[in-house]
N, C-alpha and C positions, 0 to 999 in steps of 0.2 A: 764749106763745111769744115769744122775743126776736126782734128784727130787727137784723141786723148791717149797718151802713152802711160804705161804703168810706172808709178813713181819709183825711181831708183832701180829699175830693171831694164835689161836689154830688150828692145822691142822685137828683134829678129826672132821669129819662131813663136812669139807670144801674141795672144789676142789683145787687141785694143778694145776699150770699152765700146767704141762705136760699132765694132763688129759683133761683140758679145750680145748686146741688147737689141740689135735690129730684129732678130727672129721673133720677139715677143708679139703675139697676135694683137692687131689693132682692135680695141673693144668699141670704138666709136661708130656711129652711123655715118656711112660714107657721104651721104648728101649734106651732112651738117659739118663736115670737117673743113676747117679753115687753116689748120697747121699741118704741114707735111709730117707723116708719122715718124720718120727718123729724126727730124728736127725736134718734134714735140717730145719724144722720149728722151733724147739726149739733152735738150735744153732744159725742159721742165722736170724731167725725172732725174737725170744724172747731174748735169752742171748746175742748174738753178736750184733744184731741191737739195742736192748734196751740199752745195755751197751755203745755202740758207741754213741747213742743219749745222754745218760747221760753225757758223757765226751766231747760232742760238735760236733759230726759228723752230717752233714746235708744232705749228699747224699750217694749214693751207693759206690762211690770210697772211700770216707772217712771211711765208715763202713769196707770195705775190708782192707784198710791200717791199721786201728786200730786193727782189729782182728788178722792180721798177726803179728803185733808187740807184742800182748799179747797172742799169741798162747799157751805158756807154762802155763799161768794162766788159760786159758780156759780149758786146758786138765786136770786140777785138778778135773773138774766136768763132762767132756764130753770125749767120745772116739775120735771123730774127725779123723777117720781112713783115710779120704781122704783130710785132711787139711781144709783150709778155701776156700769157693767158691769164684769165681771171682766177680767183681762188675757187670759184664754182667749177671751172673747167678742171683745175687740179683735182678737186674733190671727186668729180665724175670719173676722171681718168683712173685715179687710184682706186676708186670703189669698184670699177668695172674690170680693170686689168687683171688677168688671170694670175693669181698669186703663185700657182705652181710653175708657170712659165717664168715668172720673175725669179723664183727660187732657183730654177735651172740655169738661168742666165747668170745669177750671182755665183753659182758653183763653177760655171765655166770660167768666169773671170778669176776666181780664187785659184783654180787649178792652173791657170796660165801664169800667175805671178808666184805661185808656190807649188811647183810641179812635183817635188820630191818630199815625202814626209817620213822617210825611213828613220826609225828610232824615236819618233815623236810620241809623246803621251797625248792622246786625244780624249778630252773629257766631254761627256755627254750629259746634259741636264736640261731641265725645263724651267721656264719662267712665265708667269702670268702678268699680262698688262692689265692691272686691276680695274682701271676705269673704262675699259672697252666693253664691259658687259652691260646688259640692259634687261628690261622686263622680258623681252622675247628672245634673248640670245645670251649665251655664256661668254665670259671674257676670253679674249685671245690668249692661248697658251702655246708658246713656241718651245719646241725641243731643239736645242742648238748643239752643234759639234764645235769644239774649241781646241785649237792647237796650242797646248800650254806653253811650249817653248817659244814659238813665234808670236804668241799673243793675238792670233787671228781667228776670226770666225770662219769655219770651213763650209758650213751649211746649216739649214734649219728646216723644220717641218712642223706645221701646226697640228695639234691634236684635233681629231674629229669631234663633232657634237656627240655628247653622251659617251665619250670614250676617254682614254687617258694615255699616258706616255708609253704604255706597253705596246700599243698598236703603232704609235708614231715612230718609236725608236727603230724597229726593223726597216721601215720605209726610208728613214734617213740614212741608215747604214748602207742600204742598197745603192745609194747615189754617190758614195764617197770612195775614193781610192785610198785604202788604208794599209796596203801591204807593208809589213815591217813595223807597224805602229803598235802601241799598247793602248787599248780602249778602256777607259774607266767609267763606270756607271754606278749611281747610288742604288739602294736596295730595290726600288721599284723596277729597275731593269734587270734584276737577278732572276732571269727566266732561261730555261734550257734553250728555247727557240731563239732568244736574243744572243746567247753564247754561240749558238750555231751560226747565226747571221754574221757575227764577228769573225768566226773562223773561216766562213765562206769568203770573206774579204782578205784572207791571208794575214790577219792581225791576231794579236794576243789580247786577252781580257783580264781585268781585275775587277771583280764584282763584289759589292758590299752585301753582307748577309745579316738580315735583321728578322723581325718577327713575321715578315711576309713569307718566309721559308722556315716555318717553326721547327720542323723536324731536323732540317739541316743545321739550323742555329743551335738546337738542343744537342746535337751530336758534337758540334765543335765545342760547345760549353763544357760538356762532359769530358772531352779529351783535354781541354785546357785545365780543368780542375785537377785531373790526374797528373798532368805534366807539372803543374806548380808544386805538387807534393814532392816530386823527385825529378827535377829537370835533367840531371846528369844521365839518367837512364834512357832518355829519348833523344834520338838524333834530330838536330834542328839547325837552322841558320839564324843568326842574331845580328841586329844592328841597333844602334842608339844614336839619337841626335838631340842636341840641346839648342833651343832657339830663344834668343832674347830679342824682342821686337816691341816697340811702343810701350816699354815698361813692363812687358809681360814675359815671364820665364816659363817655358814649357819643355818638358822632357818627354821624348817619344821613344818607346822600345818596340821593335818589331821582331816577332818570332815566326819563322816560316817552316812548314813541315811538308813532308811528302807521304805521310801515313794515310793514304787515301781510303783504305778499307775501314778506317775508323769513322768515316763520314756516312751519313744516311744516303743511300743510293748514289754513290759517286759516279756510277756508269751513265747516269742520265745527263751528265755535264760533259759535252764534247771537249776533247783535248785537255781535260782537267789534269794538271800536274802538281798542284800544290794548294795549300790553304795557309792563311796567316792570321795572327792575332797581333793587334797593335794596342799597346798600353800607353796612355798619355797622362802625365801628372802636371798639375799647374797650381802653384801656391797662390792662395787668394784670401786676404783678410785673416791671416794667421792660421788658415787651414789649407789642406792639400786636396784639390779636386782630382779625382781619378776617373778615367773612362777607358773602357775596353771595347774594341771594335773587331769584327770578324770579316774575313775576305776569302773568296776562292779565286783561283787564277789558273790560266793556261801557261803561265811562266814557270820556269823551274823554281825550286825552293830557295830563292836568293832573297834574303830579308832586306838587304840594302836596295835592291832593284824594286821590290814590291813596295817598300816604304816610300821610295821616291815617286813611284807612280801614284800612290794614294795621296801624297802631299801635293803633287802636281794637279790632281783633280780639283783641288780647291781654288785653283786659279780661275776657273769658270765663274765662281762666285765673286772673287775679288776683282778680276780684270774684265769681266763681261757684265754679269747681272748687276753688280753694284754700280758700275759706271752707267749702264743703261738707265738705272733708276735715278741716281744722284746727279750725274752730269748731263745726260741726254733726256731726262724727264719722261722716261717711257711710262712710268706709272701714272703720270698726269695726262696721258693721251686719252682723249674722250671721243675719238673718231669711231663711228659704229656702222657706217654705211658700206655694205658689200665687203670687198677685200681691202678697204682703205687702211684699216688698222694693221693688217698683216703686211701690206706693202710699205707702210711707213716704218714699221719695225725693221724691215729689210733695209730700208734707206739708212737707218741708224747703224745697222751692222756694216753697211758699205762705208759710212762715214768713219766709223771706228777703225776699220781696216786701212782706209786711206791715210789716216793720221799715223798709224803705226808702220805703214810702209814707206812713209816719206823719208828720203835719204838725208834731208837737212835736219839735224838733231837740234832740238830746242829744249831749254830748261823748263821744268814744270810738268804737270800732268796733262790729262786730256782737256781739262777746263782751261788751263793757261794757254794751250795751243789753239783752242777754239777762239780765245780772245785775240791771239796773234793773227789768226786767219781772218778775223773780223776787221782788223786794222791794216793788214798788209796784203795788197794785191799780189805782190811777188810770192809771198808764202802760200797764199791760196792757190795760185797757179802751179806752184811746186807740188802741192798736195795732189792736184789733179793730173800732174805730169804734162802740163801745158808748156812748160819751159824746162 
């Protein structure tokens, strides 16, 4: 049996994937099992499935086809006494395998390769796999935690049927080691209970304020209008950034305040220390587009730090959700049986983390590196820590 070592990491004191995923309960009927559980999970879930996704496979049929074509390469690391399981076996396994146990195994692995997150901005946001819904079920919606600096997925939690992110976010937070981090969430997560859950993890928060907290938003709006009439009379922190990217020029100004009594019921927000207003201006077609956004935070009124956290939040859109859709074809996933869609989405997260953890730097983005993985046995083995 092979041993997978974390790419680019010292193995001493760290979990190997072989150790992390073994505790997942076997969902199969014992008298029908032809593949050893450990081998099946590692071969078909980790090595075969992850490798297949690396080289472009999007469904169980493609995973089986790729694995059979590369059976000789796989047998360099695995016994595979019974060969490669069929796509139907893949489908049954992924549909039956407990998604919560798979999530827990994923988090154990991430915590072993990224043990310290102190100072990181952790963005939390949800994404729907659009084509996984059907007449009798809603589409899969995963709330993910993303380490902005490292570019790694830390964990995820699916929203329950007839529920939304407000219930999934506290469940996800309870599973993460966030001490010293700054957690950013869009307006749907601006709830006192979620702010408390973040504080319970010994982390700070920056939460967007929109119309879902109408009285709080109204109080910040009123304060902002008064401030703009005479800024010199109000103590505040200020920062400005100008960004030129892809032919777009955007200027962002952040104003941070600690005049908490001006807010609506500030005492309901645990550890609240400041609120901020961010103005952004973008010239477009001879006109200037302006946008004003509001935030509350447990951070001190440091405009530069809050603006940095807000900007880092958008990495979850650019470096996770966009890549899941455009590069890993998550929105085209049509699997709808049991937990299969959920578990396949987790596989894509594992794949993304493996590529970003690889110590061998390659030119190009995720798409280019998947192409290299498809053509290079050496690079594929490096991604999995096999060499």
